[in-house]
TORMARFI-787067 format. One record per residue (C-alpha): residue in one letter; y, z, x. Coordinates in Angstrom, 3 decimals. Each point is the difference from the previous one (the first is absolute). Example, Ala and Ser with C-alpha at 12.3 -4.5 7.8 and 13.67 -1.06 7.14 Angstrom:
2
res->A c2->-4.500 c3->7.800 c1->12.300
res->S c2->3.440 c3->-0.660 c1->1.370
***
This chain:
252
res->M c2->42.616 c3->-18.529 c1->-14.097
res->M c2->-3.020 c3->2.262 c1->0.440
res->R c2->-2.251 c3->-2.470 c1->-1.847
res->R c2->1.198 c3->-2.850 c1->2.204
res->T c2->-0.717 c3->2.041 c1->3.133
res->L c2->-3.510 c3->0.830 c1->-1.183
res->I c2->-0.688 c3->-3.681 c1->-0.801
res->L c2->1.178 c3->-1.081 c1->3.461
res->A c2->-2.086 c3->2.694 c1->1.664
res->A c2->-3.101 c3->-1.031 c1->-1.965
res->A c2->0.569 c3->-3.663 c1->0.849
res->A c2->0.359 c3->0.823 c1->3.696
res->L c2->-3.207 c3->2.019 c1->-0.097
res->V c2->-1.901 c3->-2.869 c1->-1.645
res->L c2->1.320 c3->-2.520 c1->2.539
res->W c2->-0.920 c3->2.314 c1->2.870
res->A c2->-3.545 c3->0.460 c1->-1.369
res->A c2->-0.435 c3->-3.787 c1->-0.268
res->M c2->0.915 c3->-0.543 c1->3.655
res->P c2->-2.692 c3->-0.231 c1->2.709
res->A c2->-0.719 c3->3.146 c1->2.000
res->S c2->1.678 c3->-1.349 c1->3.149
res->A c2->3.133 c3->-0.898 c1->-1.927
res->Q c2->0.039 c3->3.411 c1->-1.637
res->E c2->0.037 c3->1.736 c1->3.356
res->K c2->2.918 c3->-2.135 c1->1.169
res->A c2->1.922 c3->0.288 c1->-3.251
res->L c2->-0.345 c3->3.717 c1->-0.590
res->P c2->-1.555 c3->2.278 c1->2.632
res->L c2->-1.555 c3->2.952 c1->-1.804
res->P c2->-0.341 c3->3.451 c1->1.560
res->K c2->-3.469 c3->1.249 c1->0.757
res->V c2->-1.028 c3->3.426 c1->-1.226
res->S c2->-3.198 c3->1.566 c1->1.264
res->L c2->-1.716 c3->3.365 c1->-0.342
res->E c2->-2.432 c3->1.312 c1->2.558
res->I c2->-2.030 c3->3.163 c1->0.456
res->G c2->-0.419 c3->1.141 c1->3.571
res->K c2->-1.189 c3->3.029 c1->1.860
res->A c2->2.548 c3->2.766 c1->0.498
res->S c2->0.578 c3->0.746 c1->3.654
res->K c2->1.986 c3->3.216 c1->-0.450
res->P c2->0.536 c3->2.662 c1->-2.677
res->E c2->3.526 c3->-1.242 c1->-0.730
res->D c2->-1.442 c3->-3.238 c1->-1.385
res->I c2->-2.016 c3->1.917 c1->-2.583
res->A c2->3.001 c3->2.138 c1->-0.963
res->T c2->2.150 c3->-3.097 c1->-0.495
res->T c2->-2.685 c3->-1.625 c1->-2.147
res->L c2->-0.305 c3->3.079 c1->-2.175
res->Q c2->3.765 c3->0.130 c1->-0.432
res->I c2->0.042 c3->-3.637 c1->-1.117
res->L c2->-2.790 c3->0.657 c1->-2.516
res->F c2->1.864 c3->3.040 c1->-1.295
res->L c2->3.211 c3->-2.004 c1->-0.352
res->M c2->-1.810 c3->-2.737 c1->-1.934
res->T c2->-1.475 c3->2.636 c1->-2.314
res->V c2->3.419 c3->1.541 c1->-0.607
res->L c2->1.508 c3->-3.422 c1->-0.770
res->S c2->-2.737 c3->-0.712 c1->-2.554
res->L c2->0.758 c3->3.324 c1->-1.688
res->A c2->3.774 c3->-0.439 c1->0.246
res->P c2->0.567 c3->-0.729 c1->-3.736
res->A c2->-1.870 c3->3.150 c1->-1.045
res->I c2->1.808 c3->2.071 c1->2.628
res->M c2->3.322 c3->-1.466 c1->-1.111
res->I c2->-0.651 c3->0.860 c1->-3.641
res->L c2->-1.580 c3->3.444 c1->0.307
res->T c2->2.086 c3->1.585 c1->2.769
res->T c2->3.500 c3->-1.103 c1->-1.013
res->A c2->2.370 c3->0.075 c1->-2.960
res->F c2->-1.314 c3->-3.322 c1->-1.319
res->T c2->-2.431 c3->1.506 c1->-2.543
res->R c2->2.605 c3->2.007 c1->-1.900
res->I c2->2.571 c3->-2.793 c1->-0.003
res->I c2->-2.311 c3->-2.740 c1->-1.286
res->I c2->-1.410 c3->2.281 c1->-2.739
res->V c2->3.518 c3->0.786 c1->-1.230
res->F c2->0.913 c3->-3.690 c1->-0.043
res->H c2->-3.159 c3->-0.828 c1->-1.958
res->F c2->0.741 c3->2.667 c1->-2.621
res->L c2->3.587 c3->-1.228 c1->-0.278
res->K c2->-1.161 c3->-3.545 c1->-0.640
res->Q c2->-2.433 c3->1.179 c1->-2.667
res->A c2->2.607 c3->2.258 c1->-1.639
res->I c2->2.587 c3->-2.755 c1->-0.352
res->G c2->-2.614 c3->-2.446 c1->-1.233
res->T c2->0.900 c3->-2.947 c1->2.231
res->Q c2->-3.462 c3->-1.071 c1->1.088
res->Q c2->1.070 c3->-2.772 c1->2.373
res->V c2->3.478 c3->1.109 c1->1.092
res->P c2->0.495 c3->0.981 c1->2.742
res->P c2->-3.030 c3->-1.697 c1->1.562
res->A c2->-2.635 c3->2.138 c1->1.650
res->Q c2->0.800 c3->-1.532 c1->3.394
res->V c2->3.622 c3->1.133 c1->-0.303
res->L c2->-0.980 c3->3.569 c1->-0.884
res->V c2->-2.527 c3->0.184 c1->2.831
res->G c2->2.540 c3->-1.400 c1->2.451
res->L c2->2.677 c3->2.453 c1->-1.136
res->A c2->-2.494 c3->2.881 c1->0.198
res->L c2->-0.956 c3->-1.111 c1->3.502
res->F c2->3.574 c3->-0.058 c1->1.290
res->L c2->0.772 c3->3.317 c1->-1.689
res->T c2->-3.051 c3->1.373 c1->1.781
res->F c2->1.432 c3->-1.209 c1->3.305
res->F c2->3.277 c3->1.707 c1->-0.887
res->V c2->-1.646 c3->3.322 c1->-0.877
res->M c2->-2.428 c3->-0.014 c1->2.919
res->A c2->2.484 c3->-1.176 c1->2.652
res->P c2->0.826 c3->3.517 c1->1.314
res->T c2->-3.692 c3->0.934 c1->0.149
res->W c2->-1.010 c3->-3.225 c1->1.712
res->G c2->2.881 c3->0.432 c1->2.449
res->K c2->-1.312 c3->3.420 c1->0.999
res->M c2->-3.521 c3->-1.396 c1->0.353
res->N c2->1.318 c3->-2.761 c1->2.240
res->E c2->1.923 c3->2.390 c1->2.241
res->A c2->-2.732 c3->2.619 c1->0.206
res->G c2->-3.086 c3->-2.156 c1->0.427
res->L c2->0.444 c3->-3.755 c1->0.301
res->Q c2->2.773 c3->-0.305 c1->2.574
res->P c2->-1.486 c3->2.507 c1->2.483
res->Y c2->-3.355 c3->-1.758 c1->-0.324
res->L c2->1.518 c3->-3.441 c1->0.611
res->A c2->1.753 c3->1.439 c1->3.053
res->N c2->-3.402 c3->1.268 c1->1.298
res->K c2->1.228 c3->3.597 c1->-0.063
res->I c2->-2.739 c3->1.330 c1->-2.307
res->S c2->-3.508 c3->-0.991 c1->-0.975
res->F c2->-0.981 c3->-1.691 c1->-3.244
res->Q c2->-1.422 c3->3.250 c1->-1.411
res->D c2->3.190 c3->1.891 c1->0.820
res->A c2->2.050 c3->-2.772 c1->-1.598
res->Y c2->-2.031 c3->0.306 c1->-3.195
res->D c2->0.225 c3->3.803 c1->-0.035
res->R c2->3.756 c3->-0.084 c1->0.446
res->G c2->0.699 c3->-2.990 c1->-2.232
res->V c2->-1.918 c3->1.294 c1->-3.017
res->V c2->1.983 c3->3.259 c1->-0.141
res->P c2->3.132 c3->-1.430 c1->-1.739
res->L c2->-2.191 c3->-1.855 c1->-2.523
res->R c2->-1.967 c3->3.175 c1->-0.760
res->E c2->3.270 c3->1.896 c1->-0.507
res->F c2->1.157 c3->-2.623 c1->-2.494
res->M c2->-3.286 c3->0.133 c1->-1.918
res->F c2->-0.026 c3->3.798 c1->-0.024
res->R c2->3.460 c3->0.065 c1->-1.609
res->Q c2->-1.195 c3->-2.211 c1->-2.859
res->T c2->-3.493 c3->1.483 c1->-0.509
res->R c2->-0.766 c3->2.739 c1->-2.504
res->D c2->-1.864 c3->3.045 c1->1.269
res->E c2->-2.527 c3->-0.382 c1->-2.840
res->D c2->-0.866 c3->-3.574 c1->1.025
res->L c2->-0.263 c3->0.971 c1->3.653
res->A c2->-2.255 c3->2.954 c1->-0.843
res->L c2->-2.232 c3->-2.299 c1->-2.057
res->F c2->-0.845 c3->-2.262 c1->2.936
res->V c2->-0.230 c3->2.882 c1->2.465
res->N c2->-2.600 c3->1.639 c1->-2.261
res->M c2->-1.899 c3->-3.259 c1->-0.508
res->A c2->-0.048 c3->-0.527 c1->3.766
res->K c2->-1.672 c3->3.426 c1->0.318
res->I c2->2.126 c3->1.112 c1->2.906
res->D c2->1.385 c3->3.425 c1->0.706
res->K c2->3.250 c3->0.923 c1->-1.675
res->P c2->2.792 c3->-1.292 c1->2.288
res->Q c2->2.332 c3->2.652 c1->1.328
res->N c2->2.851 c3->-2.481 c1->0.438
res->R c2->0.818 c3->-3.650 c1->-0.537
res->D c2->-1.193 c3->-1.002 c1->3.445
res->A c2->-3.527 c3->1.048 c1->-0.967
res->V c2->-0.088 c3->-2.366 c1->-3.002
res->P c2->-1.881 c3->-3.189 c1->0.959
res->T c2->1.765 c3->-3.285 c1->-0.587
res->Y c2->-2.967 c3->-1.425 c1->-1.918
res->A c2->0.520 c3->2.748 c1->-2.616
res->L c2->3.795 c3->-0.279 c1->-0.017
res->I c2->0.164 c3->-3.738 c1->-0.755
res->P c2->-1.944 c3->0.018 c1->-3.344
res->A c2->1.809 c3->3.181 c1->-1.053
res->F c2->3.318 c3->-1.714 c1->0.678
res->A c2->-1.144 c3->-3.101 c1->-1.908
res->I c2->-0.913 c3->1.826 c1->-3.221
res->S c2->3.188 c3->2.072 c1->0.226
res->E c2->2.021 c3->-3.205 c1->0.214
res->M c2->-1.812 c3->-1.467 c1->-3.006
res->R c2->0.632 c3->3.170 c1->-1.981
res->I c2->3.738 c3->-0.086 c1->0.738
res->G c2->0.128 c3->-3.716 c1->-0.782
res->F c2->-1.603 c3->0.601 c1->-3.395
res->Q c2->2.436 c3->2.842 c1->-0.723
res->I c2->2.994 c3->-2.204 c1->0.738
res->G c2->-1.552 c3->-2.818 c1->-2.043
res->F c2->-0.430 c3->2.307 c1->-2.994
res->V c2->3.675 c3->0.964 c1->0.154
res->L c2->0.951 c3->-3.676 c1->0.151
res->F c2->-1.996 c3->-0.739 c1->-3.150
res->I c2->1.856 c3->2.514 c1->-2.195
res->P c2->3.362 c3->-1.809 c1->-0.606
res->F c2->-1.684 c3->-3.369 c1->-0.552
res->L c2->-2.583 c3->1.580 c1->-2.299
res->I c2->2.803 c3->1.476 c1->-2.094
res->I c2->1.555 c3->-3.447 c1->-0.386
res->D c2->-3.374 c3->-1.431 c1->-1.112
res->M c2->-0.406 c3->2.793 c1->-2.573
res->V c2->3.510 c3->-0.447 c1->-1.394
res->V c2->-0.380 c3->-3.770 c1->-0.306
res->S c2->-3.422 c3->0.367 c1->-1.644
res->S c2->1.375 c3->2.507 c1->-2.526
res->I c2->2.932 c3->-2.261 c1->-0.881
res->L c2->-2.236 c3->-3.031 c1->-0.474
res->M c2->-2.418 c3->1.932 c1->-2.218
res->S c2->2.844 c3->1.397 c1->-2.109
res->M c2->1.288 c3->-3.549 c1->-0.490
res->G c2->-3.462 c3->-1.251 c1->-0.970
res->M c2->-0.225 c3->-2.318 c1->2.989
res->M c2->-3.471 c3->1.119 c1->1.024
res->M c2->-1.105 c3->-3.478 c1->1.074
res->L c2->2.710 c3->-0.213 c1->2.668
res->P c2->-1.265 c3->1.350 c1->3.355
res->P c2->2.125 c3->3.017 c1->1.014
res->M c2->-0.358 c3->-0.981 c1->3.658
res->L c2->1.913 c3->-3.209 c1->-0.670
res->I c2->3.020 c3->1.981 c1->-1.221
res->S c2->-0.177 c3->2.992 c1->2.339
res->L c2->-0.312 c3->-1.987 c1->3.237
res->P c2->3.654 c3->-1.181 c1->0.110
res->F c2->1.199 c3->3.541 c1->-0.733
res->K c2->-2.161 c3->1.444 c1->2.773
res->V c2->1.276 c3->-2.581 c1->2.458
res->L c2->3.561 c3->0.717 c1->-1.098
res->L c2->-0.514 c3->3.740 c1->0.444
res->F c2->-1.469 c3->-0.539 c1->3.450
res->I c2->3.000 c3->-2.122 c1->1.020
res->M c2->2.593 c3->2.391 c1->-1.440
res->V c2->-1.345 c3->3.015 c1->1.916
res->D c2->-0.393 c3->-2.050 c1->3.219
res->G c2->-3.728 c3->0.584 c1->-0.079
res->W c2->-1.014 c3->-1.443 c1->3.348
res->H c2->2.623 c3->2.072 c1->1.784
res->L c2->-1.152 c3->3.195 c1->-1.690
res->I c2->-3.729 c3->-0.579 c1->0.407
res->V c2->0.061 c3->-1.149 c1->3.615
res->G c2->2.368 c3->2.825 c1->0.929
res->S c2->-2.123 c3->2.599 c1->-1.785
res->V c2->-3.277 c3->-1.204 c1->1.491
res->V c2->1.363 c3->-0.144 c1->3.549
res->N c2->1.661 c3->3.414 c1->-0.335
res->S c2->-3.245 c3->1.493 c1->-1.281
res->F c2->-1.409 c3->-0.247 c1->3.543
res->H c2->2.718 c3->2.217 c1->1.478
***
């Protein structure tokens, strides 16, 4: 069905391109998009332009912000280690794991994003506060979330590298030092969970390898025999339920 739709769309595009210009205008009126640079007549015009440029910059950095300021980093690292530990290189597909990690991130971050929306976005949309006040209020719940998951050692590392005075409280810690500290803390926790996941599957690989060597079947790849047992173990303990529940609960 999708292939047939694409073929029909391509055929319609070719027929439209072959038509004269006058016939094209009658057959399919196209919208006109134009950009112009004019002289600002009042300060509000400049402020609006700067806000648009800032919004475009934020949108271009949205993937990095999404990855490094949320629970996504820890979740996707754990899923990658799980896939490597079981030994199924193609199952589940990477797109499925990324999609699941993304929706789990939405689930974990929903309370924080709700507070950000109530504190900063909604008052700004209602013209009750300025853009700067909206940012100052909206970033507070996100900073609280990152502080809960960040080690003091990682935070001290970036504070020292930034060469700023020792903060007396959390409010004095700049956000540009908090974000990388949070990121490396998340990677550290993800690697710790991944190491724990490797242990039971590594034991199965060792047992299967020992049995094959004792039987003199050294030419038979141990991975070929251990893979069904690892999958069976993962199913018997309800692995997805345990791992997803443990990872999500690790943020509380």
